[in-house]
C-alpha positions as a Markdown table, in Angstrom:
| # | Residue | x | y | z |
|---|---|---|---|---|
| 1 | Met | 0.0 | 0.3 | -0.3 |
| 2 | Glu | 3.1 | 2.6 | 1.2 |
| 3 | Asn | 5.0 | 1.9 | -2.5 |
| 4 | Asp | 1.4 | 2.5 | -4.1 |
| 5 | Lys | 0.9 | 5.7 | -3.0 |
| 6 | Tyr | 4.4 | 7.2 | -3.8 |
| 7 | Ala | 3.8 | 4.9 | -7.5 |
| 8 | Glu | 1.2 | 7.2 | -7.5 |
| 9 | Leu | 1.9 | 10.4 | -6.6 |
| 10 | Lys | 5.9 | 9.3 | -9.2 |
| 11 | Ala | 3.4 | 9.1 | -12.3 |
| 12 | Glu | 1.2 | 12.4 | -11.5 |
| 13 | Val | 5.0 | 14.6 | -10.7 |
| 14 | Gln | 5.4 | 12.7 | -13.8 |
| 15 | Glu | 2.8 | 14.7 | -15.5 |
| 16 | Ile | 3.4 | 17.9 | -14.0 |
| 17 | Ile | 7.1 | 18.0 | -15.7 |
| 18 | Asp | 5.3 | 16.6 | -19.2 |
| 19 | Leu | 2.9 | 20.4 | -19.5 |
| 20 | Ile | 6.0 | 22.1 | -18.6 |
| 21 | Ala | 7.5 | 20.0 | -21.1 |
| 22 | Ala | 4.7 | 21.1 | -23.6 |
| 23 | Lys | 4.8 | 24.7 | -22.1 |
| 24 | Asn | 1.5 | 24.3 | -20.1 |
| 25 | Ala | 1.9 | 26.2 | -17.2 |
| 26 | Lys | -2.0 | 26.2 | -15.9 |
| 27 | Glu | -2.3 | 23.1 | -16.2 |
| 28 | Ala | 0.5 | 21.8 | -14.7 |
| 29 | Asn | 0.4 | 24.6 | -11.8 |
| 30 | Asn | -3.7 | 22.9 | -11.3 |
| 31 | Lys | -1.9 | 19.7 | -11.3 |
| 32 | Leu | 0.8 | 20.8 | -8.9 |
| 33 | Val | -1.9 | 21.8 | -6.8 |
| 34 | Asp | -3.9 | 19.1 | -6.7 |
| 35 | Val | -0.3 | 16.9 | -6.0 |
| 36 | Ser | 0.6 | 19.0 | -2.9 |
| 37 | Glu | -2.6 | 19.0 | -1.7 |
| 38 | Gln | -2.6 | 15.0 | -2.0 |
| 39 | Leu | 1.3 | 15.7 | -0.1 |
| 40 | Asp | -0.6 | 17.7 | 2.6 |
| 41 | Asp | -2.4 | 14.9 | 3.5 |
| 42 | Leu | 0.5 | 11.7 | 3.8 |
| 43 | Leu | 2.2 | 14.6 | 5.9 |
| 44 | Asp | -0.9 | 14.7 | 8.4 |
| 45 | Thr | -1.3 | 11.0 | 8.4 |
| 46 | Ser | 2.2 | 9.7 | 8.8 |
| 47 | Asp | 4.3 | 9.0 | 11.6 |
| 48 | Glu | 7.0 | 7.0 | 10.3 |
| 49 | Asp | 10.3 | 8.7 | 9.8 |
| 50 | Glu | 10.7 | 6.7 | 5.6 |
| 51 | Asp | 7.2 | 8.5 | 5.2 |
| 52 | Leu | 8.4 | 11.9 | 6.4 |
| 53 | Val | 11.9 | 11.6 | 4.3 |
| 54 | Glu | 9.8 | 10.4 | 1.0 |
| 55 | Ile | 7.4 | 13.8 | 1.5 |
| 56 | Ser | 10.0 | 15.9 | 2.1 |
| 57 | Lys | 12.1 | 14.7 | -1.6 |
| 58 | Tyr | 8.7 | 15.2 | -2.8 |
| 59 | Gln | 7.8 | 18.8 | -1.6 |
| 60 | Val | 11.7 | 19.7 | -2.5 |
| 61 | Leu | 10.4 | 18.5 | -6.0 |
| 62 | Leu | 7.5 | 20.3 | -5.9 |
| 63 | Asn | 9.2 | 23.9 | -5.6 |
| 64 | Gln | 11.4 | 23.1 | -7.9 |
| 65 | Leu | 8.8 | 22.1 | -10.4 |
| 66 | Tyr | 6.4 | 25.7 | -9.4 |
| 67 | Gln | 9.9 | 27.9 | -10.0 |
| 68 | Lys | 9.4 | 26.1 | -13.5 |
| 69 | Ile | 6.4 | 26.7 | -14.1 |
| 70 | Val | 6.5 | 30.6 | -12.6 |
| 71 | Ala | 9.2 | 31.3 | -15.3 |
| 72 | Leu | 7.4 | 29.2 | -18.0 |
| 73 | Asp | 4.2 | 31.2 | -17.2 |
| 74 | Gly | 6.6 | 34.1 | -18.1 |
| 75 | Gln | 8.1 | 33.9 | -20.9 |
| 76 | Ala | 3.9 | 32.8 | -22.3 |
C-alpha cells in the first residue's frame, strides 16, 4: 500500500513535468496544486520517519517544479 501511494505520486509528478515540457503552465500549476494537497494529507497522517523523508523529497521537487512553472508563465 505504501509503495502504491508513492507510485501514484511519482506518476502525477511526471504529468506535471510533461505539462511543463509542453509549455502548458496553467494545467501544470493546477496539477501541482492537486499533488501538493495530496502530500499535505500524507504528511498529516504519516508518523514513520521513512514516510516523512519521502514526503519531504516530493515537497522539494514540487517547489522546484513550481519555479519552472512561474518561469514558463513569464515567457508566455
